[in-house]
C-alpha positions in Angstrom: 55.9 -34.6 77.4 56.4 -34.8 81.1 52.7 -35.5 81.7 52.8 -38.3 79.1 55.8 -39.9 80.8 54.0 -39.5 84.2 50.9 -41.2 82.9 52.8 -43.9 81.2 54.8 -44.9 84.3 51.8 -44.7 86.5 49.9 -47.1 84.2 52.6 -49.7 84.3 51.3 -53.2 84.9 52.3 -55.5 87.9 56.0 -56.2 88.5 55.8 -59.7 87.2 54.3 -58.5 83.9 56.9 -55.6 83.7 59.7 -58.1 84.1 58.3 -60.6 81.6 57.9 -57.9 79.0 60.5 -55.3 80.0 63.7 -57.3 80.0 63.2 -58.9 76.5 62.1 -55.4 75.2 65.2 -53.8 76.7 67.4 -56.4 75.3 65.9 -56.1 71.8 66.0 -52.3 71.7 69.6 -52.0 73.0 70.8 -54.7 70.5 69.1 -52.8 67.6 70.4 -49.5 68.9 74.0 -51.0 68.9 73.5 -52.4 65.4 71.8 -49.3 64.0 73.1 -46.3 66.0 70.0 -44.2 66.0 68.2 -45.4 69.2 69.3 -43.6 72.4 70.3 -46.8 74.2 71.8 -45.0 77.2 68.5 -43.4 78.0 66.7 -46.7 77.6 69.1 -48.3 80.2 68.8 -45.4 82.6 64.9 -45.4 82.4 64.8 -49.2 82.9 67.1 -48.8 85.9 64.7 -46.3 87.4 61.8 -48.6 87.1 63.8 -51.5 88.5 65.0 -49.4 91.4 61.4 -48.9 92.5 60.5 -52.5 92.3 60.5 -54.9 95.3 62.6 -57.6 93.6 66.3 -57.4 94.7 67.4 -58.9 91.4 65.6 -56.3 89.1 68.7 -54.1 88.8 70.9 -57.1 88.1 68.6 -58.3 85.3 68.6 -54.8 83.8 72.4 -54.8 83.8 72.7 -58.3 82.3 70.2 -57.6 79.6 71.7 -54.2 78.6 75.3 -55.4 78.6 74.5 -58.6 76.7 72.5 -56.8 74.1 75.1 -54.1 73.6 77.8 -56.8 73.1 75.6 -58.7 70.7 74.9 -55.6 68.6 78.6 -54.6 68.6 79.8 -58.0 67.5 77.1 -58.3 64.8 77.9 -54.8 63.5 81.7 -55.6 63.5 81.1 -58.8 61.7 79.1 -57.1 59.0 81.7 -54.4 58.7 84.4 -57.1 58.3 82.5 -58.5 55.3 82.5 -55.0 53.8 86.3 -54.6 54.3 87.0 -58.0 52.7 84.7 -57.3 49.8 85.9 -55.4 46.8 82.7 -53.4 46.5 82.4 -52.9 50.3 78.9 -53.2 51.9 76.1 -50.9 53.1 77.1 -51.6 56.7 80.7 -50.5 56.2 79.5 -47.5 54.3 77.1 -46.6 57.2 79.9 -47.0 59.7 82.2 -44.8 57.6 79.6 -42.1 57.2 79.1 -41.8 61.0 82.9 -41.4 61.6 84.2 -37.9 61.0 87.7 -38.0 59.5 89.3 -36.2 62.5 87.6 -38.6 64.9 88.7 -41.6 62.9 92.3 -40.3 62.9 92.3 -39.9 66.6 90.8 -43.4 67.0 93.5 -44.9 64.9 96.2 -43.2 66.9 94.7 -44.3 70.2 94.3 -47.9 68.9 97.9 -47.9 67.9 99.0 -46.6 71.3 96.6 -48.6 73.6 95.4 -51.5 71.6 92.0 -53.1 72.4 91.7 -51.3 75.7 90.6 -48.2 73.8 87.3 -50.0 73.2 86.3 -49.4 76.8 86.7 -45.6 76.5 85.0 -45.6 73.1 81.8 -47.0 74.7 81.8 -44.5 77.5 82.5 -41.4 75.3 79.5 -40.2 73.4 79.9 -40.8 69.6 83.2 -42.6 70.3 82.2 -46.1 69.5 81.8 -45.9 65.7 85.2 -44.2 65.0 87.0 -46.8 67.1 85.1 -49.7 65.6 86.0 -48.4 62.1 89.6 -48.0 63.1 89.6 -51.6 64.3 88.1 -52.7 61.0 90.7 -50.8 58.9 93.5 -52.3 61.0 92.0 -55.8 60.3 91.6 -56.6 64.0 90.2 -60.2 64.2 86.6 -60.5 65.4 87.7 -62.6 68.4 90.1 -59.9 69.6 87.5 -57.3 69.1 85.0 -59.3 71.1 87.5 -59.7 74.0 88.0 -56.0 74.2 84.3 -55.3 73.8 83.2 -57.3 76.8 84.5 -55.0 79.5 83.5 -52.0 77.3 79.8 -53.1 77.3 79.9 -54.0 81.0 81.3 -50.5 81.9 78.8 -48.8 79.6 75.8 -50.7 81.1 77.0 -50.0 84.6 77.5 -46.3 83.9 74.0 -45.6 82.5 72.4 -47.9 85.1 74.1 -45.7 87.8 72.6 -42.7 86.2 69.2 -44.3 86.4 69.7 -45.3 90.0 70.7 -41.7 90.8 67.5 -40.4 89.2 65.4 -43.0 90.9 66.9 -42.3 94.4 66.3 -38.5 94.1 62.5 -38.8 93.6 59.8 -40.8 95.2 57.8 -41.4 92.1 59.1 -43.6 89.3 58.0 -41.2 86.5 60.0 -38.4 88.2 63.1 -40.6 88.2 62.6 -41.5 84.6 62.5 -37.8 83.6 65.6 -37.1 85.7 67.4 -40.1 84.2 66.6 -39.0 80.7 67.7 -35.4 81.4 71.0 -36.6 83.0 71.6 -39.0 80.1 71.1 -36.3 77.5 73.4 -34.0 79.4 76.1 -36.6 79.6 75.7 -37.5 75.9 75.5 -34.0 74.6 78.2 -32.2 76.7 81.2 -33.4 74.6 79.5 -32.3 71.4 78.6 -28.8 72.8 82.2 -28.5 74.1 83.6 -29.3 70.6 81.3 -26.7 69.0 82.4 -24.1 71.5 86.0 -24.8 70.8 85.4 -24.7 67.1 83.5 -21.4 67.3 85.7 -19.5 69.7 89.1 -21.2 69.0 91.4 -23.3 71.2 92.3 -20.4 73.3 88.8 -20.2 74.9 89.7 -22.4 77.8 92.9 -20.5 78.6 91.2 -17.4 79.8 90.1 -19.1 83.0 93.4 -20.8 83.7 
């Protein structure tokens, strides 16, 4: 896999072609990943940031940030709007059902509690915490939060999310001289950041809540 990534990055076309194709592609994939949460959008942003970091244009990283944050916002708003239609409908909708299936009951309960305590500001954290976006979005839907209020809270959430994963990509790009090496490092870092909370929850479930007390 590493050799394939190496060959792919080395065979990249000229910067002007990369920018003409790359930014719309990044925007489309991140928007789809926000709408249908199966695409690893964080890894996409980090990888794009690595490539932009090694380009000569000083605006490359800015364009990656703008494309990623705008696409994430568009996907979130569209998904919330579709979810609202399901909440208002007597029979629900496939989008609302899909959101509900991806939100574990305990995560939904936590999201509803945080939404009650902190309001729309919880959206920022939900975007930064892996697997935290869908439970909070469902909590907002069930509380009948208006779309306009959700959108206002989602703007800083998407900006913070894009900046975080872009920083991961910049870190990966700065550590290695070759773009393909930075891409691999960014993907690994992104997977570690995304998977660490899930691993921690499994360890707590397996060994019990007292696991962390032994080192205290």
